[in-house]
C-alpha positions as a printed Julia matrix, in Angstrom:
296×3 Matrix{Float64}:
 -123.95  32.51  -33.2
 -126.25  35.41  -34.4
 -126.96  35.2   -38.02
 -127.78  38.93  -39.3
 -129.16  38.62  -43.15
 -126.75  40.05  -45.55
 -129.25  42.87  -46.35
 -128.9   44.35  -42.88
 -125.51  43.29  -42.68
 -124.07  45.76  -45.47
 -127.32  48.78  -43.54
 -124.85  48.21  -40.0
 -121.19  48.69  -42.05
 -122.67  52.73  -43.25
 -121.41  55.77  -41.19
 -125.23  56.59  -40.61
 -127.73  54.2   -40.22
 -132.26  53.66  -40.14
 -132.44  51.3   -37.75
 -134.68  50.43  -34.21
 -136.2   48.32  -32.07
 -139.24  46.48  -32.14
 -141.39  44.0   -29.73
 -143.51  41.65  -30.15
 -145.24  40.22  -27.24
 -146.76  37.03  -27.26
 -149.67  36.1   -23.96
 -150.56  32.98  -22.61
 -153.7   33.08  -23.86
 -152.61  33.74  -27.84
 -153.06  37.29  -28.24
 -150.3   38.98  -30.27
 -148.65  42.57  -29.57
 -146.29  44.39  -31.56
 -144.75  47.89  -30.26
 -141.48  49.69  -31.59
 -139.73  52.53  -30.83
 -139.89  54.26  -34.08
 -142.17  57.07  -35.3
 -144.0   55.18  -37.83
 -145.74  51.45  -37.8
 -143.88  48.89  -39.18
 -145.3   45.58  -40.37
 -142.83  42.3   -40.78
 -142.44  38.99  -39.68
 -146.37  38.46  -39.73
 -146.72  41.06  -37.36
 -148.22  45.05  -37.33
 -146.11  46.59  -34.82
 -147.28  50.38  -33.79
 -145.45  53.0   -32.52
 -148.32  54.86  -30.56
 -146.81  53.53  -27.57
 -144.25  55.91  -27.21
 -141.71  52.19  -26.12
 -138.01  52.85  -25.63
 -135.87  49.92  -24.47
 -132.46  50.07  -22.19
 -129.23  48.77  -23.1
 -128.78  45.28  -21.8
 -125.01  43.55  -21.29
 -125.46  39.51  -22.46
 -122.8   37.25  -21.94
 -121.55  34.0   -22.17
 -123.32  30.89  -20.04
 -126.76  29.9   -17.98
 -126.41  33.44  -16.02
 -129.5   35.23  -16.22
 -129.58  38.38  -17.56
 -132.45  41.53  -18.31
 -133.93  44.49  -20.38
 -136.41  46.88  -19.35
 -138.6   48.44  -21.53
 -140.67  51.6   -21.03
 -144.21  52.96  -22.49
 -147.11  54.14  -21.73
 -150.75  52.58  -21.3
 -153.55  52.99  -23.92
 -156.52  51.44  -24.89
 -155.49  49.87  -27.74
 -152.54  48.66  -26.75
 -151.75  48.02  -23.29
 -153.88  48.77  -20.28
 -153.54  49.58  -16.98
 -156.23  46.99  -16.32
 -154.85  44.4   -18.06
 -152.14  44.51  -16.55
 -153.26  44.38  -13.35
 -154.98  41.75  -13.55
 -152.31  39.47  -14.71
 -153.1   39.1   -18.37
 -149.97  39.62  -19.27
 -148.28  37.44  -16.61
 -145.63  35.08  -18.38
 -145.67  36.42  -22.13
 -143.13  35.92  -24.72
 -141.4   38.95  -25.75
 -139.26  38.78  -28.57
 -136.48  41.73  -29.34
 -136.43  42.84  -32.98
 -133.04  45.26  -34.42
 -135.49  46.57  -37.89
 -134.18  48.67  -40.83
 -137.13  51.11  -40.7
 -136.73  52.19  -43.91
 -136.92  48.49  -44.88
 -138.5   46.43  -42.41
 -137.95  43.22  -44.64
 -134.61  43.44  -43.05
 -134.63  42.52  -39.35
 -132.46  40.11  -37.07
 -134.55  38.69  -33.78
 -131.91  39.82  -30.63
 -133.16  37.95  -27.99
 -136.53  36.12  -26.74
 -137.63  36.91  -23.32
 -140.46  37.09  -19.99
 -142.21  39.46  -18.95
 -140.68  40.45  -15.59
 -141.41  43.25  -13.24
 -144.06  45.22  -13.74
 -143.49  49.19  -12.45
 -146.07  51.51  -13.01
 -145.86  55.52  -12.1
 -149.68  57.35  -13.79
 -150.31  56.47  -17.51
 -146.53  55.06  -17.74
 -145.03  52.05  -17.29
 -141.42  49.91  -16.97
 -141.77  46.3   -17.25
 -138.6   44.1   -16.59
 -137.79  41.35  -19.75
 -136.05  38.52  -18.14
 -134.19  35.89  -19.77
 -135.63  32.3   -20.39
 -132.32  31.13  -18.02
 -133.73  33.28  -15.4
 -136.06  29.62  -15.52
 -133.29  27.63  -14.17
 -133.93  29.96  -10.83
 -137.66  28.03  -10.66
 -137.8   24.69   -8.54
 -138.56  21.71  -11.01
 -139.79  18.25  -10.63
 -141.99  16.6    -7.75
 -141.97  16.54   -3.74
 -142.6   13.46   -2.18
 -144.56  14.34    0.17
 -147.82  12.97    2.23
 -149.86  14.86    0.51
 -150.83  14.93   -2.73
 -149.11  17.14   -5.45
 -151.77  17.54   -8.44
 -153.8   20.15   -8.81
 -157.19  19.08   -7.91
 -158.85  17.67  -11.87
 -155.54  18.04  -13.87
 -154.24  15.1   -15.85
 -152.17  13.75  -12.97
 -155.17  13.84  -10.39
 -158.02  12.53  -13.06
 -160.61  13.05  -11.56
 -163.35  15.26  -13.83
 -164.56  17.67  -11.29
 -166.37  19.53  -14.93
 -169.61  19.36  -13.67
 -172.29  19.5    -9.98
 -171.66  18.96   -7.57
 -167.97  19.61   -7.92
 -168.48  22.73  -10.4
 -171.55  25.31   -9.79
 -172.43  28.67  -11.54
 -173.1   31.36   -9.32
 -173.63  35.28   -8.98
 -171.96  37.81   -7.38
 -174.48  38.91   -5.16
 -172.32  41.76   -2.88
 -168.47  42.59   -2.97
 -167.47  43.09    1.26
 -163.43  43.63   -0.01
 -160.88  42.73   -2.71
 -160.46  39.59   -0.65
 -164.3   38.78    0.24
 -167.08  38.05   -1.91
 -170.73  36.9    -1.61
 -171.71  34.6    -4.29
 -175.47  33.13   -4.88
 -176.31  30.04   -6.83
 -174.09  27.7    -4.7
 -177.0   26.28   -1.93
 -176.61  22.77   -1.46
 -173.74  22.3    -0.87
 -171.99  22.53    3.21
 -169.67  25.0     4.17
 -166.2   24.27    3.62
 -166.89  22.62   -0.01
 -165.66  24.78   -1.74
 -162.28  25.71    1.06
 -158.87  25.14   -1.33
 -161.47  25.47   -4.32
 -161.31  27.72   -7.17
 -163.99  30.9    -8.72
 -163.5   31.37  -12.49
 -165.31  34.72  -13.34
 -167.01  34.26  -16.17
 -168.13  37.91  -17.27
 -167.72  41.81  -16.33
 -164.47  42.97  -16.21
 -162.75  40.01  -14.72
 -163.96  37.37  -17.15
 -161.28  35.16  -18.18
 -159.81  35.32  -14.96
 -159.46  33.28  -11.77
 -158.72  33.24   -7.79
 -158.04  30.82   -4.76
 -160.33  30.67   -1.94
 -159.4   30.12    0.96
 -162.44  29.51    2.74
 -166.87  29.2     2.19
 -169.05  29.89    4.83
 -172.72  29.69    4.46
 -174.75  33.16    4.89
 -178.63  33.8     4.42
 -177.95  36.14    1.11
 -175.81  33.24    0.08
 -171.91  32.12    0.0
 -169.05  34.29    1.95
 -166.26  33.04   -0.26
 -162.93  34.33    1.13
 -160.11  35.06   -1.27
 -155.94  33.98   -0.21
 -154.94  37.41   -1.61
 -156.21  40.34   -2.93
 -157.91  41.14   -6.29
 -156.42  43.73   -8.18
 -159.18  45.04   -9.51
 -163.55  43.99   -8.01
 -166.12  42.52   -9.63
 -169.61  43.49  -10.04
 -172.79  42.27   -8.36
 -174.37  40.38  -11.15
 -170.76  39.23  -12.59
 -171.57  35.37  -13.25
 -168.74  32.81  -11.88
 -168.21  29.34  -11.92
 -166.68  28.01   -8.49
 -164.95  24.32   -8.32
 -164.62  22.55   -5.01
 -161.31  22.02   -3.29
 -158.65  19.77   -2.14
 -157.17  19.25    1.22
 -154.25  17.11   -0.33
 -155.26  14.56    2.14
 -155.59  10.68    1.47
 -158.73  11.13    3.37
 -160.06  14.02    1.34
 -159.38  12.14   -1.63
 -161.43   8.93   -1.61
 -164.39   9.81    0.63
 -165.33  13.04   -0.8
 -163.37  12.24   -4.23
 -163.73   8.91   -4.67
 -160.1    8.94   -6.64
 -157.52   7.44   -3.59
 -156.43   4.68   -5.89
 -154.95   7.87   -7.97
 -153.55   9.95   -5.14
 -150.41  11.48   -6.42
 -149.09  11.45   -2.59
 -147.43   9.07    0.03
 -149.64   9.04    2.6
 -147.39   6.37    4.05
 -144.37   8.29    4.33
 -142.33   8.09    7.5
 -142.26  11.84    8.92
 -139.78  13.88   10.29
 -140.88  13.26   13.98
 -140.07   9.23   12.89
 -136.66   9.97   11.23
 -135.51  12.23   14.68
 -137.42   9.85   16.33
 -134.45   7.06   18.24
 -135.48   3.47   19.43
 -136.33   2.92   23.76
 -138.05   0.06   25.62
 -141.66   2.25   25.57
 -141.61   1.61   21.63
 -142.7   -0.76   19.57
 -140.97  -1.76   16.43
 -142.16  -4.89   14.98
 -142.24  -3.74   11.08
 -146.54  -2.62   11.24
 -147.07   0.6     9.3
 -146.37   3.7    11.31
 -149.94   5.21    9.19
 -152.54   2.74   10.1
């Protein structure tokens, strides 16, 4: 049940009202932005809600239960608020959006209507429309661990426990050339054999992409530097001279964990788990079934 402040409830009972919507957006990096469909800036709840972006909201139908609902908000790109580059680069992925109903004549009279996450974004020229998904949408996502032969941890995270912050696992480099949106030539990675950064990550330290990361699919050595292939295309291209930090990769096998990283004791997979070939096998006279390990 939503508790509406008494002053706002009294105002809503009148024949004519002076209410509008406002949105507070909190990015995963902590940046907080405020927007409103009103024609003047509003300030309440410790946030300034800007009116310079032409925001407007759609109707939304909510129901009881855990069924996920969605709303849409349309607006225009602005260098002072949301830019096309930031949106394309994923800086708003996973952002939390709080929707308020506010009396613009008395901004202190407001109520929180919903809390949602940013969903699909559609752009057309200098305008965009973004879907706001209810928190119940997260229930559609898989959670928990999967049992398998390969490790389910990310290299260097708390589950892995391996410190990869320094050489030879993390090296600093410079973008020399950009072949296309999925291929970069990077200097400063000398001394590491081809394939060392397969399945690794590249983080951009300076330039347009500063603070963003991308997954590496392949690492080859060329006379001009290391050729890094990416799993997915970059929404915007870096410039030659941009500084990067490149982290070694792991194929999540027990052999790589032990030999390359010396972290076999903390391996987060199940290398001796019988595979589907064994599960669907059958007993015959030529197969030895004496209890020995399936995987040596």
